[in-house]
N, C-alpha and C positions, 0 to 999 in steps of 0.2 A: 314734281308733277300734279296735276289735280288728283286728290285722295277722297276716298269715304269719309262721310261726316262721324263725329263722336258717336252719334246715336245708334249707327248701324254698328260701330264698333262694339259698343256697349251690349247691343242686341245679341251680337255675334258671342261674346262672352258668356252671356246668360245661355244661350243655345248650345254651347260647349259644355258649361258646368250642367247644365240638364242632362245632356248626353252622357257625361261622364257618371253621373249618378246612375242612370238607366243601365249603363254598361256593367258599372260595379254590381248592382242588384242580379243582372242575369249572369256575371261571373260566379256569384255565390251559389245561385242555383245549379250552375254548372259544376261547379266544383262538389257540392252535394250529389250531383247525379254521377258523377265519376266515382266517387266514395262508394257510393250502393252499387254500381256496377262491378267495382273490385272486389267488394265483401260475395256479389252473387256470384262473379267468377270463382273465386275461392271455393264457395259451396258446390258448384258444377264439378270442378276438379276432383274435389272429395267423394262426390256421388260416382264419378265415373270411376274412382279406384276401388270404391266398393263393388261396381258391376263387375268389375276385372277381377276381383279377388272371387267372387261368388260364382262367376264363369269357369273360373279355375277349379274351384272346389267340386263344382257339379262335374265336370269333365272326369275328376280323380273317382268321385262316387260311380259314376258311369261306368268307369273302367272295372272297379270292384263288383258291381253288380253284374255286368256280364261275363267277369271270370267265374263267379259263384254260381251263375246260371247254367255256365257250360259245365262247370265239374258235375252239377246236381244232374244235369241232363246226361252225362256219361255213365253217372253212377247207376241211374234208372235203366239205361241200355244194358249195362252189364247184370243187373239183376234179372230184367225179361230175359236175356239169352243164356242165362245159367242155370245148371239144375242144381236147385235149393235144396235138394235131400243129400246131394253130393257134397254141397258145400257144406251144411250143418255137420254131415259125418268127417269129413276132413278136418273141420276144426275140432271137433270132439277128440278125434285121434291124435291132434297135435296138441291139446290141452293136457296138463299134468293131471288133472282130476276135473270132475263133473263142475266144481266150484270155480275153476279158472275158466270152464268153457262159458259158463254162465255171465262172468266178469266181462269175458271178451265181447259177447252179445250185447251186455249193457253198455260196454264202451262205445261198441259201434254206433248204438243208438242214441247215445249221449252226444257222439260227434256230430253225428246227422242233426240231431235237434239244434245244437248250438249253431251249425253251420246255416240251418232254416233260419232261427232267429237272427242271425247275423244279417242275413240277406234281408230280413224284414226291417230291421232297423236302419240299413242302407237305404231301402225303397222309401221309408218314411222320411229319413232326412233330404233325401233328393227332392221329394215332394214339397217339403218344407222351403226348402233352398230355392227351388224353381218359383214358388209363390213370392218369396222375396226379392228374386230377380226381378221378375215381372212387376213388382210394385216400384223397383228402383228405376226400371227403366221407363215407367209412367212418370215418376216424378221428375226424371231426367228430361222428359218430352216438355215438362210444363216449365222447367228452369230455363230450357233452349228457347221457349216462346218470350219468358220474361226477359232472357238477356237480350234478345232480337229487339224488343219493343224499348228498352233502356239504350241501345244503340241507335236506333232510328230516333227516339227523343233527343238523344245528345246530338245527333247530325243536326236535328231541326234546329235546336238551340244556337248551333254554331252558325247557322246559315242566317237565322234571325239577328243574331249579334252582328254579323257582317254587314247585312242589309240596313240596320239602325244606324251603326258607323257611317256607311256610305251616304245615308240619308241626311245625317247630322251635317257632314262635309259639304254636301251640295247645297244645303240650306244656308249654311254659315258662307258660302262663296257667292250665292244669290244674293244675300243681304250685303255683302261688302262689295258687290260690284256696282258702280253708278258711272253714268255718262259724265263727261265735261260740260256737257249741256245742262245737265241737272245741277252740276257744282256750279257753273257759271250763274245759273239762275238763283242759287242760293246765295252766291256772294254779292250779287246785284240787289237781292232783298235786303242783305245784311247794309249795304251801302246807302241804300234809300232811307233805311232805318236811322242809320248814325246822322245823315245829311238833316233828316227831320229833326233829331235831338239837337244838333247844333243850331240849327236857325232859332228853335226855341230858346234855347239859353242865350242866344245873342239878344233877342227881343226883349227879354225880362231883365238884362243888365245892360242897358243903352249906355249909361255913364262910362262904362269901363271901356278903355281903349281896345278897338278891335285887334287882335292877334291872330294871324293865318300860320297855320302849322300843317305840315305834311298829312293827309289822311290815308292810311293804309287801306281803309274799307273802300276808298273812292277807286284804289289802284286794283283792289280785287274784283270789280266789276269786269276788268277786261281779262278773261281766262285764255285767250289766244295765246300760243308761243310766240308769235312775231311781233307783240307788243311789249315795248321795253318799259320796265318798272322802275322808278327813280325812288330812292328811299334816304332818309338822312343818313349821314354818316355815323358810323358807329365806331367805339375805341376798341376793336376787335380786330384780330387778324385774318387774315384769309383762310389760312389752314385751320384755324379754331372755328371759325364761322362753317367751314365745309364740314369738320368733324361734329359739329354740333347737329346738323343737318341728317348727315349718314347715321350718327347714334340714333336719332328719333325715328328716323325711316326704316330702318333695317337692323339696328344694334350692330351694322358693320359686316353684315352677312351678304355675299355677294350672289349667294343663290336664293335669297328671299323671295316668295312669291305671294302675290296679294291680287287675285284676278288677272287682270291684264297687265298688272306693273311688276317689274321684276329688278331682282339686284340691289347692291346696297343704297343705289340713290332712288330706288323704286320708280324706273324710267318705264314709260309705255313699252312695251316689249317689241312693237314694232319699228320703234325708233333704233333698235340696235340692229336691225338688219340682219337678224341670224346669228351675229356674233356676241356671244354671251360672255366672253373673257373678261376679268377684272381690268384688264389694260384698256379694252374697248369701252366698257362702262364708263371708266374715269374720262375718256376722251370725249364723249357723247354728253356726259353730265358738265364737262368745263364748257363745250360749246353752247348748251342749253342755257345755263345760268348767265354766261356772259352775254349771249343774245338777249335775253328777256330781262335780265336785273342788272347786268352790267357788272357786278361783282358778287362773290359769296356773301360778303357782308351784309349786302343790299337783300339777297335772297334768305338770308337767316332773318332779317328783319320781318320780310314779308311773312316767313313761315311761323313766326312769333304770333303774328297777329291772326293768321288765319288757319295754322295747322297743317297746311300744306303749301307747297312752291311750284 
């Protein structure tokens, strides 16, 4: 069938290579961003672990402080409701001697003082840990914002990459799509140029006998499928000529697609009538070649001259 020119094929290759380089650069940036996001996620998890540990420690301290404050309150109520004179007299009577009594009083004071100091220490530790927890939560909020920004950037990069690939494919398909009339005009121009060159050559060598040979370029001017092409006989089998065309059209791929051309023979997809099976492609291609060229050998001769058949 009529195919796009080599110029458009080269342009398509250039566009594809440029797109590949662009996608490669975007992929490198995306890989870097993913690595940064992984490191940030690790930092966030570590921060959350510290927040959990501090919260547990504060809970323990609060329980200790609450218990100590309750004990102090109970002791204060006991002192307020008791007769101090009677209490001291009972302690004195129970003591072995006055020195023992004094030691008991000192011990009570020491125990009370130690309990009070312990309560102060716990309260100080609580204040410090509360401040540290507040700082961690502030840091956590900042890390969460940064993580969300990275996630949004990664999503945008993936969307941009998909859009660039789609645009490259669309551009390639647009450059590869030509109409039969355009190809026919190109073939006619080539035929006219070849005829002019032949006429000039004939006039410059008038002594030489005129020899008439088949001109493939003159046949190329007729691009309609109902025009029969007559080519010189070739020393090549039908199967080999057919294989040569298939190899160059599609590489033998029955699912190959190029614009509106499809299959191993790159037939106009409308000529297949919706049946894309390999067997049907073989049948339609055989009918087309026989009706237009008479044989696969003749079609191969035409293909060699024009790059399409």
